SELOKE-981109 format. One record per residue (C-alpha): residue number from 0; residue in one letter; x, y, z. Coordinates in Angstrom, 1 decimal, m for minus. Each point is the difference from the previous one (the first is absolute). Layout:
BEGIN
resi  resn  east  north  up
NUM  a  X  Y  Z
...
This chain:
BEGIN
resi  resn  east  north  up
0  x  19.2  m7.4  0.0
1  x  0.3  m2.8  2.6
2  x  m1.1  m3.6  m1.3
3  x  m1.9  m0.4  3.4
4  x  m1.7  2.9  1.5
5  x  m0.2  0.2  3.8
6  x  m4.0  0.6  0.2
7  x  0.0  1.0  3.6
8  x  2.7  2.1  m0.2
9  x  m1.3  1.8  m3.2
10  x  m3.7  0.6  1.6
11  x  1.7  1.3  3.2
12  x  1.9  2.7  m1.7
13  x  m2.1  2.3  m2.3
14  x  3.2  1.7  m1.7
15  x  1.1  m3.5  m0.7
16  x  m3.3  m1.0  m1.3
17  x  m0.1  2.9  m2.2
18  x  3.4  m0.5  m1.5
19  x  m0.7  m3.6  m0.7
20  x  m3.3  0.0  m1.6
21  x  m0.8  3.5  m1.4
22  x  1.3  1.6  m3.3
23  x  m0.1  3.7  m0.6
24  x  m2.6  0.8  m2.9
25  x  2.2  1.9  m2.2
26  x  2.7  m3.1  0.2
27  x  m3.2  m2.3  0.0
28  x  m1.1  1.2  m3.5
29  x  3.5  m0.3  m1.6
30  x  0.6  m3.4  1.2
31  x  m3.5  m1.0  m1.2
32  x  0.8  1.3  m3.4
33  x  3.4  m1.9  0.0
34  x  m1.4  m3.1  1.0
35  x  m2.6  0.0  m2.5
36  x  2.7  0.1  m2.9
37  x  1.6  m3.2  1.7
38  x  m1.9  m2.8  m2.0
39  x  1.6  m2.8  1.7
40  x  m1.0  1.4  3.5
41  x  m3.9  0.6  m1.5
42  x  m0.1  m3.7  m1.1
43  x  1.3  m1.2  3.4
44  x  m2.6  1.9  1.7
45  x  m2.8  m1.3  m2.3
46  x  1.3  m3.5  m0.1
47  x  m0.1  0.2  3.9
48  x  m3.6  1.1  0.1
49  x  m1.1  m2.7  m2.9
50  x  m0.7  3.2  m2.3
51  x  m2.8  1.1  2.3
52  x  0.6  3.6  0.2
53  x  m3.1  2.1  1.1
54  x  m1.7  1.7  m3.2
55  x  0.9  3.8  0.9
56  x  4.0  m0.6  0.2
57  x  0.1  m2.7  m2.5
58  x  1.6  2.2  m2.5
59  x  2.2  1.7  2.6
60  x  0.5  3.7  m0.4
61  x  0.2  2.7  2.9
62  x  m2.2  m1.9  2.4
63  x  m1.0  1.5  3.6
64  x  m1.7  m2.3  2.1
65  x  m2.0  m0.2  3.2
66  x  m1.1  m3.2  1.6
67  x  m3.5  0.3  1.9
68  x  m2.9  m2.1  0.4
69  x  m2.2  2.8  m0.8
70  x  1.2  3.2  m2.0
71  x  m0.9  3.1  2.0
72  x  1.2  3.8  m0.1
73  x  1.1  0.2  3.7
74  x  3.1  2.1  0.9
75  x  2.5  m2.8  m0.9
76  x  m1.8  m0.5  m3.5
77  x  0.2  3.8  m0.7
78  x  3.9  m0.2  0.4
79  x  0.1  m3.0  m2.2
80  x  m1.9  1.9  m2.8
81  x  1.9  3.1  0.1
82  x  3.5  m1.7  0.1
83  x  m0.8  m2.2  m3.3
84  x  m1.5  3.0  m1.6
85  x  3.0  2.0  0.9
86  x  2.5  m2.5  m1.4
87  x  m1.9  m1.2  m2.9
88  x  m1.1  m3.5  1.0
89  x  m3.2  m1.5  m0.7
90  x  m2.1  m0.2  3.4
91  x  m1.3  m3.5  0.5
92  x  m2.0  m1.4  2.8
93  x  0.4  m3.9  0.5
94  x  m3.1  m0.8  2.0
95  x  m1.0  m3.2  1.8
96  x  m3.8  0.3  0.8
97  x  m0.3  m3.8  0.4
98  x  2.0  0.3  3.5
99  x  m1.8  0.0  3.3
100  x  m1.3  2.9  1.5
101  x  1.1  0.4  3.7
102  x  0.3  2.4  2.8
103  x  3.4  m1.2  1.0
104  x  2.0  1.7  m2.7
105  x  m0.2  3.9  0.2
106  x  m0.2  0.6  m3.8
107  x  m2.9  m2.6  m0.4
108  x  m1.8  1.6  2.7
109  x  0.4  3.3  m1.2
110  x  m1.9  m1.0  m3.0
111  x  m3.1  m0.4  2.3
112  x  1.0  2.5  2.6
113  x  0.8  3.3  m1.7
114  x  2.5  2.3  1.4
115  x  m0.6  3.6  m0.7
116  x  3.0  2.3  0.4
117  x  m0.1  3.5  m1.6
118  x  m0.3  2.0  3.5
119  x  2.9  1.2  2.5
120  x  m0.6  0.6  3.7
121  x  1.8  3.1  1.7
122  x  2.9  m2.3  0.7
123  x  0.2  m0.5  m4.1
124  x  m0.9  m3.6  0.7
125  x  m2.3  m1.9  m2.3
126  x  m3.8  m0.2  1.3
127  x  m1.2  m3.3  m1.1
128  x  m3.4  m1.0  m0.8
129  x  m1.2  m3.5  m0.5
130  x  m2.8  m1.1  m2.1
131  x  m1.1  m3.7  0.2
132  x  m1.6  m0.9  m3.5
133  x  m0.2  m3.7  0.1
134  x  m1.1  m2.9  2.6
135  x  3.2  m1.5  1.3
136  x  m1.6  m2.9  2.0
137  x  m1.9  m0.8  m3.1
138  x  2.9  0.1  m2.4
139  x  3.0  m0.7  1.9
140  x  1.9  m3.1  m1.9
141  x  m2.3  0.2  m3.3
142  x  1.8  1.0  m3.3
143  x  0.1  4.0  m0.3
144  x  m1.7  m0.4  m3.5
145  x  m3.2  m1.3  2.0
146  x  m0.1  3.0  2.6
147  x  m2.8  2.3  0.0
148  x  m0.2  3.7  1.4
149  x  m3.1  0.6  2.4
150  x  m1.5  1.2  m3.0
151  x  0.4  m3.0  m2.2
152  x  2.9  1.4  m2.1
153  x  3.0  m2.5  m0.5
154  x  2.8  1.5  1.8
155  x  2.1  m0.6  m2.7
156  x  m1.9  2.1  m2.2
157  x  m0.4  2.9  2.8
158  x  4.0  0.3  0.0
159  x  0.0  0.1  m3.7
160  x  m2.5  2.8  m0.2
161  x  2.4  1.9  2.6
162  x  2.3  0.7  m2.7
163  x  m2.7  2.2  m1.8
164  x  m0.4  2.0  3.2
165  x  3.7  0.7  0.0
166  x  m0.1  1.2  m3.3
167  x  2.0  m2.8  m1.8
168  x  m0.8  m1.5  m3.5
169  x  0.0  m3.3  0.6
170  x  0.8  m0.8  m3.7
171  x  3.6  1.3  0.9
172  x  0.5  m2.9  2.1
173  x  0.0  m4.0  m0.6
174  x  m2.1  m1.7  2.8
175  x  0.7  m4.0  m0.5
176  x  m1.6  m2.7  2.2
177  x  3.1  m2.0  0.8
178  x  m2.0  m2.8  1.7
179  x  0.4  m2.5  m2.7
180  x  3.6  0.7  m0.2
181  x  0.5  m0.3  3.7
182  x  m1.9  m3.5  0.5
183  x  2.2  m1.3  m2.9
184  x  3.1  0.9  2.0
185  x  m1.3  m0.5  3.7
186  x  0.8  m3.4  1.1
187  x  1.8  1.9  2.8
188  x  0.3  3.5  1.3
189  x  3.7  m0.1  m0.5
190  x  m0.3  m1.5  m3.3
191  x  m2.6  2.2  m1.5
192  x  1.8  3.2  1.4
193  x  3.1  m1.5  m1.7
194  x  m1.7  0.2  m3.4
195  x  m1.5  3.5  1.0
196  x  3.5  1.4  0.5
197  x  1.2  m1.7  m3.2
198  x  m2.1  2.2  m1.9
199  x  2.0  3.0  1.5
200  x  3.4  m1.3  m1.6
201  x  m0.7  1.5  m3.4
202  x  m3.9  0.3  m0.5
203  x  m0.6  3.0  2.3
204  x  0.6  2.2  3.3
205  x  m2.1  m0.7  3.0
206  x  m0.8  2.8  2.2
207  x  m0.1  m1.1  3.6
208  x  0.8  0.7  3.6
209  x  0.4  m3.1  1.9
210  x  m0.7  0.2  3.8
211  x  2.6  m1.6  2.3
212  x  m2.3  m0.3  3.3
213  x  m3.0  m1.7  1.0
214  x  m1.9  m2.8  m2.1
215  x  1.1  1.9  m3.0
216  x  3.8  0.0  1.0
217  x  m0.5  m3.9  0.9
218  x  m1.0  m0.4  m3.8
219  x  3.1  2.1  m1.3
220  x  2.5  m2.0  2.2
221  x  m2.0  m3.5  m0.8
222  x  m1.1  0.5  m3.6
223  x  1.1  3.1  m1.8
224  x  3.8  m0.3  1.0
225  x  0.4  m3.8  m1.0
226  x  m2.0  0.5  m3.4
227  x  2.5  3.1  m0.5
228  x  2.9  m2.3  0.5
229  x  m1.4  m2.7  m2.2
230  x  m0.1  2.6  m2.8
231  x  3.7  1.1  0.5
232  x  1.1  m3.5  0.5
233  x  m1.8  m1.1  m3.6
234  x  0.7  3.1  m2.1
235  x  2.9  1.8  1.5
236  x  m1.9  3.2  0.0
237  x  m2.0  2.0  2.7
238  x  m3.6  0.4  m0.5
239  x  m0.9  3.8  m0.5
240  x  m1.9  1.5  2.7
241  x  m0.4  3.5  0.6
242  x  m1.2  1.4  3.3
243  x  m2.7  2.7  0.2
244  x  1.3  3.2  1.7
245  x  m0.2  1.3  3.0
246  x  1.1  m3.1  1.7
247  x  m0.1  1.2  3.6
248  x  m3.7  m0.6  0.5
249  x  m0.5  m3.2  m2.4
250  x  m1.8  m1.7  3.0
251  x  m2.4  2.7  0.8
252  x  m3.6  m0.4  m1.1
253  x  0.3  3.1  m2.1
254  x  1.4  m2.0  m2.8
255  x  m3.2  m1.8  m0.2
256  x  m2.3  3.1  0.5
257  x  m2.1  2.0  m2.4
258  x  m1.5  3.5  m0.3
259  x  m3.2  1.2  1.2
260  x  m1.5  0.4  m3.4
261  x  m0.3  m3.6  m0.5
262  x  m3.2  0.2  2.3
263  x  m2.1  1.0  m2.8
264  x  0.1  m3.5  m1.1
265  x  m1.4  m1.4  3.5
266  x  m3.9  0.3  0.1
267  x  m0.3  1.3  3.4
268  x  2.4  2.8  m0.5
């Protein structure tokens, strides 16, 4: 892989981005196992991180990771769970409830304004119903852990309860509050993202679809790719990142949507 990636060129070409960043899941699991046997590489990573490895992946193993401020069983998470289960990986959610709530980020906004997708119109397009459960004016800029629903429930707790509605057994997953680790590694966005991606060399596989347009595209170009290159330059290895299929609608709100049965947890319904 090139020593110096052309970030603008990569984000302007989806095929090139996919080839540069992603690894097929079957290959990623094999690579992870091989790298974990390379004790010199493991020690190099741990030394770089000052032996500060998040608890769920400290002992390595077959770890599947999703980085989200708050874990929630939307469409995206459904596929993350299915893929990890089918390939014998641990399903681990790295959360950051200390992060700020904002309506300017599609995912964070979806935590307070729920998108319901489980019906099709005559043209076979999704019918979307939106249900707002928090006061955006009151909580914009506040830590997510302090955000309450209109009925007084912490929004973090509400989204955890959604896993029950979907029939999941929460004991099958590992929910880890990564706030402390991020603060210890967060002098700059590129610095802490470099450290996060360093965990993907031999401690786990990240399941993520990076966006290439809009505000998220700017983050991909200005923070993610420089951090990605830092890890390659420091270790000679590519972080293990697997996309969640299908990838032709990854910018669609369907990824952050829910089924209508979650309404049973909303008092007015």
